[in-house]
N, C-alpha and C positions, 0 to 999 in steps of 0.2 A: 192609311187614313188612323191617325193616333188613337191606341187603344184605351188611353187614360187622359180625361179634358179636366179641367180646373171649372169648379162651379161659377158662376158670374160673382158671387159673395165674394170669394177666395181674390179671384181677381182684381175687384173693385178693391177691397181691401190690401193688398202688397202693394198695389199701385202707390207709387211716392206722388206728394201733396205737388199741384200745378205753382204753387207760391213757394219761393225756396223758406225755409226754416231753418234758424238754430239751435243747436243745443240751448245755449240760454233762453230762447223762445217757448221751448219744449220744459227746461227747468219749472221758468215763470210761472207757464199753465199749471204744471204740477200745482205748484205752491200755492196759486192763485185759489185752488179747492179745498186746501187745507185748512181746519177750524185754526189753528192760531193764527193762520193769515187774513181772519175773516177776524177774531178778536184782538187784533192785536192794537188798534184805535181806541178800542175799550178800554183794555187792560193800561195803554200809555196817558186815556183820561184821568182812571182811576189814581194811577200817581200823580197826575195835577193837582188832581182834587187835595188826594192827603197832603202835598208839598203847599199848597196854597192855607188850609186848616191849620199845617202847622205854622208857618209863616207870620200868622195873625197873632195881635197884642196879645191876647188869649190862649189859655193852655186848652181852653174846648167853652162847651155851649157854657151860656150864664144862664143859672136858675132865678127866677122869681119865687117869692114865697107870701102867702096872706094868711094871716091866722089872728081868732078872738077869741077873749078870755072873756069870760062872766059867771056870774054865781045864781043863776037862773034856777038850777037845779039844788040850789040851796036852799039860803036865807031871802033870795030874791032884794036884796035891797038898793040894786042899781046898778053894780058893778059892772062895768064894760070898759074893755081895750082892746083895742085894736093894733094891727101889727104890720106893715109891709116892707117887705126888702128884697133886696137882690145881692145877690151871691155873683162874685166874680173868679171863675180860675183864672191863677197865674203862672208863671212862668219863676224856675230858681233859676241863678246864674248857671249858663252851661247846656241844659238842658232842651234848650230850643233848640241849640245851634247841633247837640251830637242826635238830636231825633230828625232831621231833616237830614245831616249826612247819613244817618241808619234808611233814611229813604231812598236818598241817592245812588246806595249803595246797591238797596232791592230792585230798583229799578234799572240798573244795570246789571244785576246778574240774569232779572227778565230779559232782558234784550239781548243777553248773550246766550239765554237758553233759545230764543228765539231764530238767533243767527245758526246755532247748532240744528233745530231742527231743519232749518230751509240747506245746510249743506247735505247732513246727513240724506234728506230729500234729494237732492242733485245728486248722489252719487247712485240712489235706486236708480233715475231715471237716465244715467249713464250707463248702469248694468244693463238695465231691460233694452237702451237701443242697441248696445253693443250685443246682446242676448238676439237680439231680432235680426241685425246685420248679418249674424253668424248664420241665424237658421236660412235665411231669405239665400246669403251664399250657398249655402248646399244646399236648397232648391233648384236652383240657377245651373248650379254643377251637375246636380241628377238628373234636368232636365235635359241640358247639352247630351250626357249620358247616354238618355232615354232616344232621342231623336238620332246619335250617332247608331244605337242601338236598331233602331228601325230600317233606317239607312241599307244599315250592312243584310238585315233579311233581306230587303229587298236586291242587294247585288248577290246574293250567295243562291237568291231563289233564280234569277236570272238564270245565271252562269250554271244552275242546276238544271235547268231547261236547255242550255245549251250542249250537256254534255261536258261542260268542264270539270266540274266537281260533284262527288257523291250525295245521292238524296239525304245521308244520314247528317249531312253538316248542316243539312238546312234545322235536324232538332238544336244540333248547339247554338244557332245563329238566336232560333226564337226561344231555349234555354235563357240567353244573356240577353234576350231583350224584355223577358219577362220579369229577369232580377233587375234590370234597371227600371222598369213602369214599377217594379214594389219599391225601391228604394225613392222612387221620385214619390208613389206616395205616401211613404211616412215622409219627407222632408219637409213636404209640403204642408202635411198635419205640424208638423213643427213649426213651422215659419208661421201659419195660421196664427198657433197658441202664443209665440212670442210679440205676434205685433197687436194680439188683440191684449196682452198685458201692457202691451207700452203703450193703448190708445188708452187702457182703462187709466192707468197711473197716471197719462197728461191732460188727459179731458178733450184732446185734440180729435177732429172727424175724421182727420186722414193721419198717413204717415207723409212727417216730410222727407225731402231728398235727399237722400244719402250726399250728396257734395258739400253739403251747408251743415252737416254734424260732428264735422273733420275739428280737430282740436289741435290747438299747435303746444308745445312743451310752455310752460308759466313758469314765474320766480315768485317765491313766498312772499309777500309783506314783511320786510322786515318790522314793521313799526305795529305790526297789528298783532295779537295770540291767534293761536289754531283756533279755531273754531269749536273743537273737541276740548280744548285747555283752557282758553276764555270765558266758558261757564263754571269751571272750577276755581277758577283766579278770583271770580268775582265773588263767588259762593264765601272762599274765603276772608275775602274784603268786608263781605255784608256778615259775617261771623263774626269779624272783630270787631262791627261797629255795635252789634248787639253787646259783645261782652263788654265793652265801652261804656254804655247805658248800663250794663245792669250791674257792672261795679260803682261808677262813681253818679249814674243816679239813684241817690241809695233812699231815697224819701218820696213816697207819694206826692204830687203835686199841692203849694197852697192856695186856700182861697180865702177874698176879699170877700167880705159881705157890707151892704150900708141897708139901715134899717129906720124907719117915721115909724112912729107909735103915737099912737092920741087914746087917752085915759080919762075913765069917769070913774069916782072912788063911791060915790051915791047917787042914786036918783036927784034930781034937779040942781045935781052941781054942776061946777064947771067943767069944761072938757079942757085937758094938759096934753100938751106935744111934747115930743121928744124927741131926737136924733141917736142912732149906736151906730159905730163901727166895728166891724170885730174880723180880726186875723185870727185863719186856723192854721198852723203847720204841722203837719204829720211829723211824728219821731221815725228816726231810721232804727230797723231793729233787724238783729239776724235773720229771725224767722223769716223774715219779708225777703231780705236780699240774698241769706244763701243759698238757697235753690235755686234763683234767677243768677246768681252767676255762675253756678255749678252748670247748670242745664246748658249756659252759654259758652262756658268752657268746655264742655263735651264738646257741642256743634264744632267749635274751629278746631279742636285735635280732629273730629272725623273728615271736616274737611280739606284740610293738612294733610291730612293721611292717603287721600286721595290722587289728590295732584301726581306726586312721584309717581306712583303706578300708571296712572294716565301719558302721564310723558312719555314712561318708558315706551308703550305701547305703541304712542304718537312716532316717534322714533325710529320704533321696527317696522313700522307699515308705509314712514318715508322710504328707509332706505330697502327694503323689499319691494317696492312700487321703482326707482332709481334702475336696481337691478334687472326688473322684468323690462323694464321701458329698453336699455341696451340687448338683452337678451333678443331680444322681438325682434328688434331691428336685425339683429347678426340672423338672427333664424328666416327671418322673410327673404333676406338676399340667398340664403343655401335655398331655401323653396322656391325661389324663383330660378336659379340656375338649374337647378332637378327636371323642373316646367319643361325649359328650354329644352333641355337635353333630350325628356324624354317624348316631346314634342317632334324632334327632328328623326327619332327611334320611329316610334308613329308612322311618320311620312313615308318612310323609307319602308316601313313592312307593309303600308298600304301597298304601295307600287309590286312590291314583291308578291304578297297577295295576288295581285292583279295580272301580274305576269306569270302567275303559277309553280312561283320558288318555294314556297312556304303553306303550310296548310293552314287552315282555319282554327287550332286551336292554338297555334302562333301569334294568328292574329290578336283571337281573343285576350289572349293574355294582355300583349303590346297593349293594347286600347284599354285592359284595364288597368296597367300602369299608367299609361297616360294619362286616364281621368284622377286618375289615386292623386298624381303630381301636381295636376291643374287645380283639382279641391285642395290640397294642401297650402300650394302657393297663394291662391284667394284668399282660404284660411289665415294664414298668415299674414298676408298683409292686416287683415283685420284685425286680426291680435297686437299687433304695431299700433296700426291706430287705437284700440281698445287702451294699451299700455298707456300711453300718453292722456287718454283722459283718468288713468288709477292713478296716474302718476301726480295730474293735477288735484286729485279729489284727495288723495294723501297729505300734500304740502298746505291743504287746506282753502284751495284757488275755487272759487264757484264758477260756472261755465262762463 
């Protein structure tokens, strides 16, 4: 009987989902839990509202005025004057187009930041999944090693009872069994922890089946910017639009006012009406423009300086991921060859031990070598699959 048993919770957690899911499903589930995804529609509505407001005939909301002038506190001769008017803020030539361009650049910058956040989250989902797969593989191999150790204990005990082996061999076999059980317990803890981390990140109720989570090597979209570079490029475009506004929108917007006045000079005199038209044009001054131009220019310089640094990092990550992809595939082939050779050796030594041609320490050493080779081969296969995910992540491709 096994001396170590998994808890029901662990078995339920590590069991794959019945319905096949893909890495894209997991990434979409994780993204749906993010605040940026939940506020995306609201932010898009905000940009649409700003665009609609700027696209109107007026540069702002009109203002209504109503005033009264009289001399009741002085001579009280019946002087009275009422004036009502409306003030309309206007656009200067080019101001509206430049403002609309800035809103569009800011909207594109926001979309690029959202895309970058989704790309980074996809990388976290990818890494969390492969961390779990490595831990689950280690647990699976440790369970097989523990089963083999228990079978060996039973075989040694049987042969001791038959007088074929000395009793001291049973101690060695049980020591190897205890070591394998301890390794299984540690592997189970790591598998449970990584499984919980993946489920917490994605919000899935259960783990997907491993087969549906594999990726194939993809190619980057030549027409689209890398998700890490796109926000910086959009930030540069937005900074240029702000500099354009600061350097060319050199005065505050004018206002056109229409008024209607009714006045009476004395008590009992008739009321007279008149209309007025007023145009207010603010003047351009250095005190207003120079700080805005300097701030916009500094923002542009900062945005442009970040782009080459990020480009170098993206190129380095892409190159490293490509190298890892090639080398892990080669390592998987070598590890599989080692596993095959170790398995053949293990079978031969098992027969030799059954015939009494080798002692138990030799058998234990060969069993350990075979287990290490099998674990390394399985790990190498997973590392090769993870290298594909890392390459796709490096070139900016979502699952």
